[in-house]
Structures are given as structure tokens and as C-alpha cells.
N, C-alpha and C positions, 0 to 999 in steps of 0.2 A: 184353984183356978188362979192363973198369973194375970197381974195388972195390965190394962193396955199401955202400948208403947206411947210416948209422947211424941208427936212428929217434929216439935220444936227442939227436943232435946237430941242432938246428933251425937251418937256416941261412937267413938272410934273404935273400930276392931284391931286397929294396929297396935304392935306393941311399941313399947318405948325406944327399943333398940333399932325398929325399922325406920322410925321417923327421921333421924340424922342421914342415914344411908340415902334415902329419897331425895333430900334437900342436897346433899353433896352431888349426886347425879345430876341433878337438874343445874346446878351451878357449873359443873363440867359441860354440860350440853349448850349452855349460854356462851361458855368461852369459846368453844369450837364453832359456833355459830358467828360468833363476833369475829373470829380469824377469818373466816371465809370471806365476809363482808369486807372487812378491812384489814388486810396483810400487814403485819408489823414490819417496820424498818429496822434491818439489821447493819449496823455499822461494821461490824467485824467481818461479816460476810462480803460486804462490799468492798473494803479494803483488802481482802483475800483475792477478789477478782481482779482487783487493779493491779494487785502485785504480780498475780499470774500473767496479766496481759503485758506488763512491763518486763518481765522476765522472757516471755516469747518474743517481743520485739527486739529486746537486746540481743538475744540469741541469733535472729534472722539478720540483724545488723552486722553482728560479729562473723556471720558466715557467709551471707551473699553481699555485704556493703562493699568490700573491696572489688568484687567483679561488677557490681553496678556502677561503681565509679569509673573503673577501667572501660565499661561498655559505653559509658557516656562521652568519655574522652575519644573514644574510637570513632563513635558515630560524628563528633565535631570534626575531627581530623579527616575522616573519610568524605564528609560533605566538601571540606575545602580542597582535598585532592581531586575529588570528582569533578568539580567546577573547573579547577585548573587544567585536568586533561582534558575536558571539552574544548577549552578555549585553544589549547595547542593544537588539537586535532584539526579544529575549523581552520585555524590560521596555516598549518601544513598543507591542508587540501587547497587553500587558497594559493599558496606559493607554488603548489604542483599545478596550478592551472585546471583543478578539477571543478566540475560544476558546484555551484553553492548548494543546491539541493543534497547533493551527495555528501559534502563537507558538514552540513548541519545533521545529517542522518548519522554519519560515523561517530561524530561528537556526542550526540545524544545517547546512541548504543554504548559508547565509552563509558559515559558518565553512569548509565543505569547498572551496567555491569559492576562498575566499581561499588556502588552503593548495596547491591545486591549481595557481593562478597563481605562487605562490612556488616552487614545486618546478619548474615549466617555467622559470621566470626563473634559477634556479640552476644547472640543466643548461647554459644559455646562458653563464653566467657561467664556468664551469669548462672552457668550451671545447668542450661536446658540441653537435652540431647538433640544434636542436630541430624542424626542418622535417619530417624523417620521424616524430619522435615526434609532432607534433601530427597528422599524416595518420593514424597508427595509432591515435590517441586518437578522431579523428573517423570512422574506419571502424569501430571498436569501438562507439561510440554509435551509429551508425546500425544495426549489427546487433542490438544490446541493444533499441534503440526498436521495431524490427521485430518481435522475437521476444515483447517484453513489451508490445504496443500495447494489448491488453485491460486489462491491470494499469495503464498508464500513463493509460488513459482514466478507470479509476476513481480514480486519483490525482488526476489534474486536477479530476475532478467533486467529489472529496471537498474539495480547495483550495476550490472555488467554494462547496460548501456551507456550509463554515467562515466565508467571508468574508460571504456574502449571508444567511446564517442564515434561511431559510425556516422552520426549526423549532429547537427546542432540546430538551436533555435533560428528559424529563418530559412533553412535549406529547404528545396523543392525535392520530394521523396516518392517513390513507389514502395509502400511496406504493406504486408498483409492483403495484397490486392487493391489497396487504397492509394489514391494519388491526391497529394497537397503540400502544403508547407507547414513545417513544424511550428507550432505555436508555443508548446511546453513539453517537457519531460518529466514526469513525475515518477515516484517510485512505483506505482502500479500500472499506470496508463500514460499512453503519449497522446497529445491533442495535435489534430491535423485540420488545417482551413483549407478548403478546396477553392477552385478559381470562381465558383458561382457562389461563395461566402456560406459554405455550409462547414460546420464543425462536426469532425469524426474523432471519436474517442477510441483508440485501438489498444488491448492489452498489451503489456509489454512482451509477455511469453509468445505472444503470435508474432510479434515483431522480430525478437531475437532468434527465434526457431525457425525463421523462414528466409527468403532472399530480401535483402536491403539493397535498394537502387537509389544512389544520391545523386541527382540530376545537376546539383549546383555545388560539387565538391571542388571543381576545379575552375580557374578564372575563365578559360575559353571552352567552347563547344562547337561541334561540327553539324552545321544544319544541312540536312540531307532530304532531297526529294526524288522519288521514284517516278519515271515516266516511260509509257509504252508508246512505241513509234511503230510506222508501217514497216512490214518484212522487206518490201520493196526499196526502202530508203537507203542511201549509200551511208556507210558506216562513218567515213571520214567527215563528209559533209555534215551528218547528223552531230558528230561530236564537236566541230567547229560551231556549230548554230547553238548548242547547247552551253558550251563554255563561254560564248559571248554573251549569253542570257544571263548567266551567273556573274560575269565581269560588271555587268550594269547593276547588279545587286550592291557593289560596293560603295556605291554613293549613299547607301543608307546608314546612318549613325550606328555604329556598333560592328559593323561588318569588317572584317580583317583581310588586308591584302597578303599576308603571309601566315600560313601556307596559302598558294594561290588557289582560287576557284578551279574546279574539276569536274569532268563527267566521264564516267566509267560504265563499259558495258557489263551489266550483270546477269541477264538471261537471255537466251536465243529465241526460245518460243515460249511465248512470245517475247520479241525484241525489247528489252527493259534496259534503261540507262538509269543511273543514280548520279544526281547532279549535287555537288556539295560546296559549300561556302562556310570558312570558318568565322565565329563571330565571338563577341564578349558575351559571356554567360547571362547577365542581367538583360541583355538585348536578343536573346535567342528568339524569342516569338515573333518580334517586328522582323528581324531578318528572314525568317523562314516564310513568313507571310509574303515578303517582297519575292523570294526565290520562287514561291509557288507561282505568283503572278507573272513574273518575267519567263518561265519556263513554258507556261501555257500560251502566252502571246507569241512566243518564238516558234513552237510546234505548229501553231495554226497558220503563223506568216509562211513557214516553209512549207507548208502542205505535206507533212510527214506523219500526221496524225494517223492512228491506225484506222482501218475501216471498221464501221459497226459490224459486229458478228449478226448473221443471218441465218436463221434456221428454217429450212424447208421442210414441210410436214406434208406428207403424202397419205392419203386415206384410200386403201384398197377395199373395194366392195367386194365381198365373196360371190363367186358366180352363183346364178340361181340353180337352184336344184329341180330336176324335173320328175 
């Protein structure tokens, strides 16, 4: 019978060779855990990374540096050239007596065109392919043109109005079915002020593509009044009466004696006369009002006004049926 084991006497069943191996494994595990918690700083590795970055930077500077310097120089010179061209275009338009709005527009257009050309040139200088960039710009331009074709039409017509100048600010015109005085001509619209002090804004395309009547283009105008007289009135006597009435209008400021007032037969049935007096354009309204008054008084005094038209209406009752 074997003696009982003493619980306090712990006898190791491991061999002497196994104990050092276990201790070594525990030491390695502790080192690994320590590395995970606090990574070691490697000076050699840091210096190597800095060396690689310096070499990459040096290679990029050697390859792209001259192009970048040239691009910066082109941008500076292009900016100066664009500003000079803009000032030159504005001065040239002023000497050619173009509208100031058109001069500024052409100057800014020239400036931005030069800057766009310089920008694309700089991209090619630094080694960036501009083929795709040009294709993108072209596609974007087509899309913008299709989306803004109405506005671009107004812009083109506005430029043509400023170049050909069928009217100027202050002229009394009839355009696009509207009557008024020109207050301003912009690149997209034209502003009209009516006689009753209303502002009408008309698109330039509607003006340039339609009939333009400029009522104040010339310094003189002919005020004409049409009047009907009785068919029984003597023609020569009627002419003398109307010319005398028109002659009295010469006392109104602005009425011109040359060409002389006139009365011309324009219609036979009904008998219609056109009485005219020439006047200065700024005084046209006042002279025409005076002419209307004198013609009306002369016709009434001479008793040659046409008889009022009378219509006889007969109602025929149908015969009663039996």
C-alpha cells in the first residue's frame, strides 16, 4: 500500500528540459505584447523615408520645374497683355463713336479670350494634355449654346443694334408693336418709356428682326391731318379754305414756312383731303394739335362738313296666311 500524497508538497511532473523552453516562450510573448502596445522608434527607417521623399521631390522639380516657371511667367505676361488689349479696344470703340456699352463688352470679351488661351497654353507647358480639356470645353460650349439660344440671339441682336445704331437714346420709335422713347439699349433688352410714363422692356431679337420706325431720326417732320368734306363742296374753294387754315398754324412755335403748307385731295368717295404743315421734330405734337384745331374750325365755318350718314331701316311684315 502506497503512502498518501501530501497536498502541500507539489511535485512537478515536468522534466528539467521543458522548464527553460516554457520560460523562453513566455518571454517572447511578453516582448510581442510590448511591441503592440508601444511600437519602437526606428531612426534608420525614418531617414530612409525622408530620403525617398527628397529624391521624388528633386525628380519632380527637375522634370516639371522649368515648365511651372514658364507657366507662371506666361500667366503674368498674359494678364498684362489682356488688360492692355481691353483698354485698347475700349478706346478704339470710343474713337469710332460706338456705344459705351458695346465698347466695354468687346473689351471684356477680348480680355477673357486672351486669358483662356493663356490658361490652355500653360496646361500644355507643365505637361498636362490639353486634348481632353479642349474637348470638354467644346462640349460645354455646345450645351450652353443650346440651353441659352434665346438669350444668345438677344445678345447678338443687341450687339448689332449697338453697331448699326438704327436709333439712339432719346429717340421716339415704334418697335415690336410698342411706341415710346428709348431710355437705354442693353446687350439683351431695350427699354422704352411711353407717353403716359410706363416702362416697356423689349427683347433685342424682337426689335432687330422686325420693322423699326424712328420718328425723331430727322430734324424736321411733316404734320398731316386727313379731313372729309361734303361731296357737293367746290374743290378749288375747299383747297383754298384748308390752305388758309394751315397757314394760320405758322404762328405756332416750331412750324416751318418752308416747305409751304399744302392741301391735297387723296380720296374721291368719300372726298378726303390731306392738310400738311412742316415742323421741327421736337415741336411736332404741338403743331399737329394746332393744325387739327384750325382745320376743324375752317370746315365748320365754310359749311363743307360732310352730312351725317343716315340709315333707313324698313321692316316688312309678312302677309298673313289664310
